[in-house]
N, C-alpha and C positions, 0 to 999 in steps of 0.2 A: 478700545476696551478689550484688547486681545487677551488680557489676563483672565477674562471671564469666558473665553472660548473653550470648547472641548466638552467631553462627556462629564456628567455628574459622577461623584464618587460611588454612588450606588449602582452604576451601570456595570454589570458583570458579564453580559452576553449580548451578542448582536443577533438580529433577526433579519434574514434576507428574503425578499419577496419578489416573485416573478410569476408570469403566466405559464408555469411549468406543470401541466396536468398530465396525469397518467393515461397512457394510451388505452382506449377501450373502457375507461372509467370516468366519464364526464361528470358524474355525480360527486366525485371525490374533490376535496379542496386542492388547490394548487400546492405543489411542494414548497415548503418554506423551511430551510435549514438555517443554522446559525453557528457562531464561533464564540469560544471564550474570549473575553476582551484582550487578554494578553496575546493571544494568537492573532486576533484581528488587527492589532496595531504593530505586530512584529514586522521588521523590515522586509521579510521575504513574502509577506502576504500582499496581494495586489488586487485592484479592480482593473481588469484588462479590457482595453478598447481596441487594441491592434495586435496583429501577429505578423511577423516578418515584414514590417513596414507597411502593411495594408490594414484597412479596417477589419475588425474581427468578424469573420463570416457567421452568418446565422446558424449554420450547422455546428459551429464551435461555441455557440452561446452568445453571439453578438446581438445587439451592439455592446453589451457589457456583461462580464461574468467575473465571478470570484476565482482567484487562483491562490491555492493554499498549499504550498510545498510541504511534504511530510504528512499531510492529512489524506484520508481516502477521498476518492473522486466524488462521493456523495456530498462532500462539503463544498465542492467547487460549483456553486450555484450558477446556472445559466440564465440568460435573458433577464438579468437583474434590472428591476425598475424602482426599488425602494429599499432602504435600510433603516431599521429602527433599533433602539437600544432597550434592553430589558434589565430589570433588577433581579431576575431569576433566570435559570437556564431556559432557553427558548423551548417552547412546546408546540411549534408549528408542525405541519404535516410532515411525516417521516422523521420526527424528533421524539416520538413517544413510544411507549410499550417496549417492544424488542426491535424496532426499526433502527438499523445501523448502531446497534448496541451490543455489548458483550457482557456475559455474566460476571458479576463481581466474585462469586464463588462458583465452583464447578457444578454443573447440572448434568443429569443423566437423560438419555433418550426416553421419552414418555413421562418424565417427571413434570408435574404441574409447574407452570412458569409464573413467577411473581415479578411483575415489572419493576418492583423496588430493588430487585437483585441485579438489575442491568444498568450499565453506565455507557454514556455516549462514546463511540470510538473516536479517539483523537489521533495521536501519533501512530503511524503504521509500524509494525514490528519488522525487524531485520529480515531480509529475504534475498534469495538468489534464484536465478533462472538459467538453465542450460539451453543454449540455442544451437549447439553443434556438439556431437553428432545428433542426428535425428533418431527417434525411437525406431527400432528394427534394424539398426546398422549392422553391417558385417565387416569384420576386419581379420586379416591374416595373423596367425600366431607369430609373435615376435615383432610385429610392426608397431609403430608409434601412432597412437590415435589422438587427434587434435580435439581438445575439449575447450569450448568457448561459451561465454554467456555474459550476463549482467547481474549486478548486485546493488542493493540500495537499502536505505533505512529511513527512519523518521527523524525526530529531534535529536536522538543519540547518534552520533556519526558512525558510519560504517568503518570497521577496523580491518577486517581481513576476510578472505574466502579460502577454503580448502576443498580439495576434491579427493574422491576415493574410488578405487576400482575393485575393492574386495568386500563390498557389503558394509562398509563403515568400520571395519576392523582397524584400518590405518588411514590416516589423512595426510595429504601433502599440501602445504601452503602454496598459493599461486599469486603472482603479481597483479595488483589492481592498477588499471590505467587511470589517468586523471579524469575527473568529471567536471562539469560546468557548475561548480558550487557544491555545498555540502549535502543538498537534497537530490542531486542528480544521480541517475544510474551510472555505474562505473563498470566498464568492460573488463573481463578477464580472459586470458588465453593460456593454455598449458598443453602438455602432451603426457600421455600415459601409455605404458607398454602393456600390450595384451599378451600375457605370458602363457596361459593355459587354454586349450581348445574347449569350447562349450559355451553355455550361457554366460553373458557378461553384462554387468550393469555399472554405469558411471553415476556418481552422486556429487553434488556440490552443496556446501554448507557455509553460510555467512555468519559472521560474528560482529556485534557492534562494540563500541568503545566502553560500554558498561559491563561487557562480558556476557550479554545475552546471545544465544545461538539459536539457529533454526532447530526445531525439534525433529527427531527422526519420524515421528508420527504426529498427526495433527490432534489438537485438543478439541473434542467435540463441543459445538454450540449449536443452538436451534436453527440459526440462519446460515451457518457455515462461514461466518465472517473471519477475516484475518487468518486464513489458512496459509501459514508460512512454512509448512513442513518441508523437509529436505526432498528435493526432486530426484527421481531415479529414471534414467534413460537406459532402456534395456536393448541389448543386441546380442550378437554371438561372435565367437572367435573360431575361425576354421583353420585346420592344419595345412 
């Protein structure tokens, strides 16, 4: 009777259950996150029981945890012991109010918060991170400075990364190295010439295939979620 197997048509969300309680708050219910059904059954979503050929360590959420590439870590439920299906968006602990949710419309600091104005964070926005040079670097005038880092995106594939050494006035595209699948971090390396002595900042900006780019400044939200603003690494050029 395999034709009768599978979720009912009314199932739109999963609910993940585990003994994952907040440290120092034993009175709070265990964390219980969930996924939209489309993401739960997507080929990249896993219930992981092993890592590098060994049973999944307790520290990493073993014996079972959810792995959801492209979604924030809050959705990667650890120590999984049960899954149920919901006909509504799951409302478990850390799935309500403003927890792991972003405003549907912009809100200002100090403005009263209406939970109805918030939606669950799903796909992560495009992002890049500079790993070299380190903040506070010093380089001689005329020398070439190595810039390296990683970039990634959510459901919309990463398309490109550009770097700037003049405060964002001009940008130069850099080559992206191959990644392990469409959700993997991709490394980039380039060189930039330090032409004028004085303060110097390096910036990296990623773009996804839909044309979305990292903002120069973050858009405020009450929890500070999904802060994907362009990173600035500051140093100095000496003569």
